Phi, psi and omega in degrees: 000135183257125177253143177282126188239035181268003181078003185249316186280125184278154176284136185268346180212170180294133185224137172254124185251130173261330174203151180238133178228149172259165184293338179274008174103345180286142184226133170242132172246113184294151181305321176224159183303146185252119177266115177255126178276157172313132173100343185291155176232146185240135169244117185241119182232091179301327184294321178271352188050056184227130178234124182229140175241128176248116181284162186300335178288340187104350176294139177236155178199154178243108178292149181270156181175180178261140182250149179204185177227133174254142183291316178216160185305123173088000181233109185297149176280129182290000000 
């Protein structure tokens, strides 16, 4: 499943996330699975290595995790 991560588009249903990646190759793997509820919005900035989740209630938090770069989609860089 591909999620919009511009901080504007809300998640439409409950989603469990193991990793998030951008088209430019940046990847964040949360320390533990991240559960996103309907209405949650994600702001993913690989350049600054920052991941922010805004709940439908307006609460925001930044999950901890590992950051990396992939050479191409789905293939980790050695």
